[in-house]
C-alpha positions in Angstrom: 0.0 0.0 0.0 2.8 2.4 0.9 4.6 1.6 -2.3 1.5 2.3 -4.4 1.1 5.7 -2.7 4.8 6.5 -3.4 4.4 5.6 -7.1 1.2 7.6 -7.5 2.8 10.6 -5.7 5.8 10.4 -8.1 3.5 10.4 -11.1 1.5 13.4 -9.8 3.8 15.8 -8.0 1.2 18.5 -7.7 -0.9 16.2 -5.6 2.0 15.5 -3.2 2.5 19.3 -2.8 -1.1 19.9 -1.9 -0.7 18.5 1.6 1.8 17.7 4.4 2.4 14.0 4.1 4.2 11.8 6.5 7.7 10.8 5.5 7.8 7.3 4.0 11.6 7.2 4.4 14.2 9.2 6.1 15.7 12.1 4.3 19.2 11.7 2.9 22.1 13.1 4.9 22.8 15.9 2.5 19.1 17.0 2.5 19.1 17.1 6.3 22.2 19.3 6.2 20.6 21.6 3.6 17.5 22.0 5.8 19.6 22.8 8.9 21.7 25.4 7.0 18.5 27.0 5.6 16.9 27.2 9.0 20.0 28.7 10.5 20.3 31.2 7.6 16.6 32.1 7.9 17.0 33.0 11.6 20.1 35.0 11.1 18.7 37.0 8.1 15.4 37.5 9.9 17.4 39.0 12.9 19.3 41.4 10.6 16.1 42.5 8.9 14.2 42.7 12.1 16.8 45.0 13.7 16.8 47.3 10.6 13.0 47.3 10.5 12.6 48.0 14.2 15.0 51.0 14.0 13.2 52.4 10.9 9.6 51.9 12.2 10.4 53.3 15.7 12.1 56.3 14.0 9.1 56.9 11.9 6.8 56.7 15.0 9.1 59.3 16.7 9.4 61.5 13.6 13.1 60.6 13.0 14.9 59.2 10.0 16.6 56.1 11.3 19.4 54.2 9.5 19.7 55.2 5.9 23.4 55.5 5.1 24.9 52.0 5.0 23.6 50.2 1.9 20.3 51.0 0.1 17.8 52.4 2.6 20.3 51.5 5.3 19.7 47.8 4.8 23.3 46.9 5.7 23.3 48.9 8.9 22.6 45.8 11.0 25.4 43.9 9.4 27.8 46.8 10.0 26.8 47.0 13.6 27.3 43.3 14.0 30.8 43.5 12.6 31.6 46.5 14.8 30.3 44.7 17.8 32.5 41.6 17.1 35.6 43.8 16.8 35.1 45.5 20.2 37.3 44.6 23.2 36.1 41.5 25.1 36.1 42.4 28.8 35.6 40.0 31.7 35.1 41.6 35.1 37.6 40.7 37.8 34.8 39.5 40.2 33.1 37.3 37.6 33.1 33.6 37.5 35.0 33.3 34.3 33.8 29.8 33.1 30.1 30.5 33.8 30.4 34.0 32.4 31.7 32.7 29.1 29.3 29.8 28.7 26.1 31.7 29.7 25.5 33.4 26.3 26.0 30.1 24.5 23.4 28.4 26.7 21.0 31.3 25.9 21.6 31.2 22.1 21.6 27.5 21.3 18.1 26.6 22.4 16.7 29.5 20.5 18.2 28.0 17.3 17.0 24.5 18.1 13.4 25.4 18.6 12.9 26.2 14.9 13.6 22.6 13.9 10.0 21.4 14.5 8.2 24.3 12.8 6.7 23.4 9.4 7.4 26.0 6.7 5.3 24.4 4.0 3.9 21.2 2.6 5.7 18.4 0.9 7.8 19.5 -2.1 10.3 18.1 -4.5 14.0 19.0 -3.9 16.5 17.6 -6.5 14.0 14.8 -7.3 13.4 13.9 -3.6 10.0 14.5 -2.0 10.5 16.0 1.4 8.6 18.1 3.9 9.5 21.7 4.4 10.4 21.0 8.0 13.7 19.9 9.5 12.0 17.2 11.7 8.6 16.3 13.0 7.8 15.0 16.5 4.6 13.7 18.1 5.2 16.1 20.9 6.8 19.0 18.9 5.1 21.7 20.9 6.5 20.3 24.2 9.9 20.3 22.5 9.6 24.1 21.9 8.5 24.7 25.5 11.5 22.7 26.7 13.9 24.8 24.5 12.4 28.0 25.8 12.8 26.8 29.3 16.5 26.0 28.7 17.2 29.5 27.5 16.4 31.0 30.8 19.4 29.2 32.4 21.8 31.3 30.3 20.2 34.6 31.5 20.2 33.5 35.2 23.8 32.3 35.0 24.9 35.5 33.2 23.4 37.6 36.0 24.9 35.5 38.8 28.4 35.1 37.2 28.9 38.8 36.5 29.7 39.5 40.2 27.6 42.7 40.2 24.4 43.8 41.8 22.4 45.0 38.8 23.0 41.9 36.6 22.0 39.7 39.5 18.7 41.6 39.9 18.1 41.3 36.2 18.7 37.6 36.2 16.4 37.0 39.1 13.7 39.2 37.5 14.0 37.3 34.2 13.7 33.9 36.0 10.5 35.0 37.8 9.2 36.5 34.6 9.8 33.4 32.5 8.2 31.1 35.1 5.1 33.2 35.4 4.5 33.7 31.7 5.6 30.3 30.5 2.8 28.8 32.7 0.3 31.0 31.0 1.8 30.3 27.5 1.7 26.5 28.1 -1.9 26.6 29.2 -2.9 28.6 26.1 -1.7 25.6 24.0 -4.3 23.3 25.6 -7.1 25.0 23.7 -5.3 24.2 20.4 -4.7 20.6 21.5 -8.4 20.1 22.3 -9.4 21.4 18.9 -6.8 19.6 16.8 -6.3 16.5 18.9 -2.5 16.4 18.5 0.7 17.9 19.8 2.5 17.6 16.5 3.0 20.9 14.7 2.4 19.4 11.3 -0.8 17.8 12.6 -2.0 21.1 14.1 -1.5 22.7 10.7 -3.5 19.9 9.0 -6.2 20.3 11.6 -6.7 23.9 10.4 -7.4 23.0 6.8 -11.0 24.3 7.1 -10.9 26.7 10.0 -8.1 28.5 11.8 -7.7 27.9 15.5 -7.9 31.6 16.2 -11.5 31.5 15.2 -12.5 28.8 17.7 -10.0 29.5 20.5 -9.8 33.3 20.6 -9.1 33.5 24.3 -6.1 31.2 24.0 -4.8 33.3 21.1 -5.0 36.5 23.1 -3.4 35.0 26.2 -0.6 33.5 24.1 -0.1 36.9 22.3 0.5 38.5 25.7 2.5 35.7 27.2 4.9 35.5 24.2 5.8 39.2 24.7 6.6 38.6 28.3 8.5 35.4 27.4 10.8 37.2 25.1 11.5 40.1 27.5 10.2 42.6 25.0 8.7 46.0 25.8 6.4 46.7 27.6 7.6 43.6 29.5 11.4 44.3 29.3 11.8 44.4 33.1 15.1 42.3 33.2 16.7 44.9 31.0 15.1 48.0 32.5 17.6 50.7 31.7 16.0 53.2 34.1 16.3 50.7 37.0 19.1 48.1 36.3 21.4 49.9 33.9 21.3 47.1 31.4 20.0 44.1 33.3 21.6 40.7 33.2 24.0 41.6 30.3 25.3 44.8 31.9 28.9 43.4 32.1 28.9 41.8 28.7 30.7 43.2 25.6 31.8 42.1 22.1 30.5 38.7 20.9 29.1 37.6 24.2 26.7 40.6 24.2 26.0 39.9 20.5 24.9 36.3 21.4 22.3 37.6 23.9 21.1 40.1 21.4 20.9 37.4 18.7 19.0 35.1 21.1 16.4 37.7 21.9 15.5 38.3 18.2 15.6 34.6 17.4 13.2 33.9 20.2 10.9 36.6 18.8 11.0 34.8 15.4 10.4 31.4 17.0 7.4 32.5 19.1 6.0 34.3 16.0 6.4 31.1 13.9 4.7 29.2 16.7 1.8 31.6 16.8 1.4 31.2 13.1 1.5 27.5 13.3 -0.9 27.1 16.2 -3.4 29.8 15.6 -3.1 31.3 12.1 -3.2 28.3 9.9 0.5 27.7 9.6 1.7 27.8 6.0 -1.9 27.7 4.6 -3.0 30.7 2.5 -5.5 33.1 4.1 -8.9 33.9 2.6 -9.6 34.9 -0.1 -6.2 33.7 -1.5 -7.2 30.2 -0.3 -10.0 30.2 -3.0 -7.2 29.7 -5.6 -6.7 26.0 -6.2 -2.9 26.2 -6.2 -2.5 28.5 -3.2 -1.5 25.7 -0.9 0.7 23.7 -3.3 4.3 23.9 -4.3 6.4 26.7 -2.8 3.6 29.2 -2.4 2.9 28.2 1.2 6.4 29.3 2.2 5.5 32.8 1.1 2.3 32.9 3.1 4.2 31.6 6.2 6.9 34.3 6.0 4.2 37.0 5.5 2.4 35.9 8.6 5.6 35.8 10.7 6.4 39.3 9.4 3.1 40.7 10.5 3.5 39.2 14.0 7.1 40.7 14.3 5.7 44.1 13.2 3.4 43.9 16.2 6.4 43.4 18.5 7.9 46.7 17.0 4.6 48.5 17.3 4.3 47.6 21.0 7.8 48.8 21.7 7.2 52.2 20.1 3.8 52.7 21.7 3.6 51.3 25.3 5.7 52.3 28.3 7.4 49.8 30.5 5.2 48.1 33.2 5.9 48.3 36.9 7.3 45.0 38.1 4.6 44.2 40.6 1.9 45.1 38.1 3.6 42.8 35.6 3.7 39.8 37.9 0.2 40.4 39.2 -1.1 40.4 35.7 0.5 37.1 34.9 -0.5 35.2 38.0 -3.9 36.8 38.9 -5.3 37.5 35.4 -3.8 35.4 32.6 -3.5 32.0 34.4 -7.0 32.1 36.0 -8.7 33.2 32.8 -6.8 30.5 30.9 -8.0 27.8 33.3 -11.6 28.9 33.0 -11.4 29.0 29.2 -9.9 25.4 29.2 -12.9 24.2 31.2 -15.4 25.9 28.9 -13.8 24.6 25.8 -13.7 21.1 27.2 -17.3 21.4 28.0 -18.1 22.6 24.5 -16.3 19.5 23.1 -18.0 17.0 25.3 -21.4 18.4 26.3 -24.5 19.9 24.7 -24.1 23.4 23.4 -27.6 24.4 24.5 -27.0 23.4 28.1 -23.6 25.0 28.0 -25.0 28.3 26.8 -27.6 28.2 29.6 -25.0 27.6 32.2 -22.7 30.3 30.8 -25.7 32.8 30.8 -26.4 32.0 34.4 -22.8 32.4 35.4 -22.6 35.7 33.5 -25.7 37.0 35.2 -24.3 36.1 38.7 -21.0 37.8 37.8 -22.8 40.9 36.7 -24.8 41.1 39.9 -21.6 40.6 42.0 -19.9 43.3 40.0 -22.7 45.8 40.7 -22.6 45.0 44.4 -18.8 45.3 44.4 -18.9 48.7 42.7 -21.5 49.9 45.1 -19.4 48.9 48.1 -16.3 50.5 46.5 -18.2 53.7 46.0 -19.3 53.8 49.6 -15.8 53.1 50.8 -14.4 55.8 48.5 -17.0 58.3 49.9 -16.0 57.5 53.5 -12.3 58.0 52.5 -13.1 61.4 50.9 -14.9 62.5 54.0 -12.0 61.5 56.2 -9.6 63.3 53.9 -11.7 66.5 54.1 -11.9 66.3 57.9 -8.1 65.8 58.0 -7.5 68.7 55.7 -9.7 71.0 57.9 -7.5 70.4 61.0 -4.6 72.8 61.6 -1.3 71.6 60.3 1.2 70.6 63.0 4.8 70.5 61.5 6.1 68.7 64.7 3.4 66.0 64.9 5.9 63.2 64.0 8.6 64.5 66.4 10.6 66.2 63.7 9.8 69.2 61.4 7.9 68.4 58.2 7.3 71.1 55.5 3.7 71.7 54.6 2.2 70.0 51.6 0.2 71.9 48.9 -3.0 73.1 50.5 -1.5 73.1 54.1 -0.4 76.2 56.0 1.8 76.7 59.0 0.2 78.0 62.1 0.7 81.8 62.6 3.7 82.9 64.7 2.9 84.5 68.0 4.8 87.7 68.7 6.6 87.9 72.1 7.5 91.1 73.8 11.2 92.0 74.6 12.1 90.9 78.1 9.0 88.8 78.6 9.2 85.5 80.3 8.6 82.8 77.6 7.6 79.3 78.5 9.2 76.2 77.0 6.1 75.2 75.0 5.7 78.7 73.6 9.4 78.9 72.5 9.0 75.4 71.0 6.0 76.6 69.0 7.6 79.8 67.8 11.1 78.7 66.9 10.7 75.1 66.0 13.5 74.1 68.4 13.3 71.1 70.6 11.7 71.6 74.0 14.1 71.7 77.1 14.6 68.6 79.1 14.9 68.3 82.9 18.2 67.2 84.3 18.7 65.2 87.5 19.2 68.3 89.7 16.0 70.0 88.5 17.8 72.3 86.1 16.5 72.5 82.5 18.9 71.8 79.7 18.3 73.2 76.2 19.3 71.6 72.9 22.3 73.9 72.6 23.8 72.5 75.8 23.3 75.5 78.1 21.5 75.0 81.4 19.7 77.4 83.7 18.4 77.1 87.3 15.1 78.8 86.5 16.4 82.3 86.9 16.0 84.8 84.1 18.9 86.4 82.4 19.5 90.1 82.5 
């Protein structure tokens, strides 16, 4: 049976190219090498173009010009910057752990390259007379392989922050670890909706499962949660807390220079490409043509699907740039709260609803969802009413506190008045009049005198009196 299928496929190559077929035999060694080199070159070239595009787009948003000197339209500026960075002096801090300091960028970059191996770029095509899939390798658990590679990359960042022997890189590494753990949980849960719809963890199987309807149409909450989580996973603005320049100088790579810094830079942009390719594969139909191009009979055959796949990735990468040029950086506590208290609970609720849709009756499910929505609306009204009452009480207390006279020494030391507060009026004292300690304290703002053991009073200046007035 398999032999007959192979013969029929060889006689009608257009039929083979119409779908992603399982490999009937292993690829030849030279074909595997060609695929690996092409994947590597695709990631590197995408990084160079992404850096140039980001600088040009952000410059346009900020009414600047951007790189436009090196090469046509400044296209070679990224290559020139890479060469310049490689020729810079390689500095290793004295307090750094040298071995870990050197290996950390490598640990961060290698998993980023490996994750692209299970992404399908297109259907089965013919290369030099050999029918092969436009994918380096396919695994039954390919999505879990991508999650494992993204989890490995965090070790490089944490080790870089620890081995630098400096405070700010250590804080950046710890931040990045907490950020990765938080948002990787949300990202992993967002995949469950896709698994329930397609019934497989294989990336090629997920693409085949979207032949008639893209997953984004049936699992929109999972798509939105993944879109947020992938930005946090890649440490990109507005979630670039591990590299917060205003707080941590440069974050975990503050002490890195030359090629080591370039590896971190390369790993970040490669991770952006990988998560964009994963979003395209899981939610946007993979290499399949969008409507209305899909109405063309040959849209999903031959090498055309590779073009649709690259266009989809480019659109997602443009969103990364758009977010960086638009949104300010989040505060760290807000960022962590959003991940643990919003994304993960919403994801769990959506998984339960989608599982119920798959297994139960839609009519009963809609009735149950309507009842739950009604209860939530009632609870929200009650919550808003209580919050309004609480805010009204706080406003009344604030007005009463503002009406009281301002005491600059209420806390034991002088405090300047805030806007809207006024110091109490100064009381004039006649020359030669006997002034009590409390009056002097109120007038001058000095500390009140203290009683010594012999009954004499001692002032803050160190002079003591026995109660007699001076001449």
